[in-house]
Residue, then its C-alpha position, 0 to 999 in steps of 0.5 A: m172029805v167029800v172027794r176022798l169018799l167019792h174016791r173010795a167009793g170008786a169014782r173017777r175024773a172020767h166018770l164025772h166028766l162023762a156025767s157032766l156031759a150026759a147032764i148037758g145032753l139031758c138039759l138040752t133034751l128037757w129044753v127041746r121037750a118044754k118047747t113041745v108041751d101046753q103053755e100051762q106046763r111049759g113053765n115047769a118044764e123050762r125050770r126043770a131044764l134050767f135046774v139040770g143045766l146047773w149040774p154040769p159045772t158042778l160035776w166037772l169041777i168035782g171030777d177035777s178035784l178027783q183028778e188030784t187025788e188019783 
């Protein structure tokens, strides 16, 4: 159902795969940035990077599901 809605909205496999790769880049950027902040804020910055790091597999698999509807 969600995949059909995404397909109707114009989302394609390539879009979600690119978003997955962009999320990897964002995760790496946040992780590097976490190393530059002071000790008090480092924990939050690392958790933020790890949270974003969970997105790529989800986006990639949704893109694979969209491939079946194309």
